[in-house]
C-alpha positions, -999 to +999 in steps of 0.1 A: +931-742+659+916-708+664+930-682+687+909-672+713+916-633+706+904-639+671+871-655+685+867-620+705+875-600+680+848-616+656+822-619+681+830-580+685+823-575+649+793-598+656+774-573+680+783-541+658+772-552+630+736-564+646+734-531+666+742-513+631+712-529+618+690-526+644+699-490+647+690-485+609+658-502+609+650-476+638+662-448+617+645-460+588+608-459+608+618-425+618+622-413+580+590-393+572+562-408+545+559-377+519+540-396+497+513-382+509+521-348+499+523-357+464+490-353+440+466-379+435+469-398+400+437-389+379+421-411+355+423-394+321+395-369+319+391-372+356+362-397+347+359-422+380+337-452+373+314-467+345+283-450+327+263-476+347+278-465+383+256-444+407+268-410+413+286-402+440+276-372+458+288-347+484+273-352+513+242-328+527+259-294+543+232-263+538+259-238+552+281-249+519+252-256+499+221-240+484+218-212+509+260-204+503+254-182+472+225-162+489+248-158+520+275-142+496+251-123+482+233-106+510+268-098+524+282-083+487+246-060+487+248-050+529+284-035+515+274-009+492+254+013+515+281+006+543+307+020+523+294+051+510+274+060+543+298+077+562+310+100+531+284+108+519+258+117+552+289+125+569+277+101+601+312+089+621+294+061+641+322+034+651+289+006+647+289+011+609+327+008+605+331-020+625+300-041+604+315-026+575+347-043+584+340-073+594+314-081+566+344-071+541+362-097+562+335-122+554+336-114+515+367-117+512+374-149+529+344-167+513+363-153+478+392-167+490+373-198+497+359-203+461+392-199+446+408-229+470+379-251+459+383-240+425+417-243+420+432-264+444+406-294+446+404-320+469+405-348+451+437-336+429+459-320+458+446-339+489+466-326+518+473-290+501+439-284+499+435-286+535+468-268+541+453-240+521+421-239+536+434-241+573+460-210+560+426-188+552+414-198+588+445-185+604+448-155+581+412-145+589+415-148+625+447-123+626+425-103+603+400-103+629+420-095+655+436-069+637+404-052+627+396-052+668+425-035+672+420-006+645+390+001+659+400-001+698+430+016+696+427+039+664+404+057+642+388+029+625+386+017+585+367+048+578+389+071+597+421+055+578+404+060+545+401+098+552+427+104+566+449+092+531+423+112+509+426+142+531+454+169+514+482+171+534+501+209+532+540+202+522+567+219+537+578+236+510+546+248+488+566+267+462+565+241+437+525+242+441+530+276+426+528+282+388+550+311+372+534+339+360+548+349+324 
């Protein structure tokens, strides 16, 4: 015959084991899935499909397609006179400064986008490409806010460059004087 205390303790042990197993299954569901952060396996030579398969093209988007190169060149050409005009002509208009700063930001953002597209391709890196693009977009928005602050509360980009190029007299100019022999 079994004692009543032994049956009760085995029931407690069974209950504890059951709740522990349930907790372990819940914890395994809470464990994050890191597989989406891994690099995607690529076939040798990055060749997908056979010679008779139809080529899969990118979805049509004129902004990022045929017109994209034209937009980048137009911005780059517009930067040249805007960069030189205030220093050569002596014109200090805030409109020139704001347009130049915004076009410079657009030019830099387009260049970094091209770098991300070339060196972190979505077909290989997957989620890391998306992360890099979103980080670039966040940085561009913060930079645009910085341009706004610089233009409204400070002297602007041209004024900052002019201040950097001005010669500031030192406290002690004796080191600038050449000795006479």
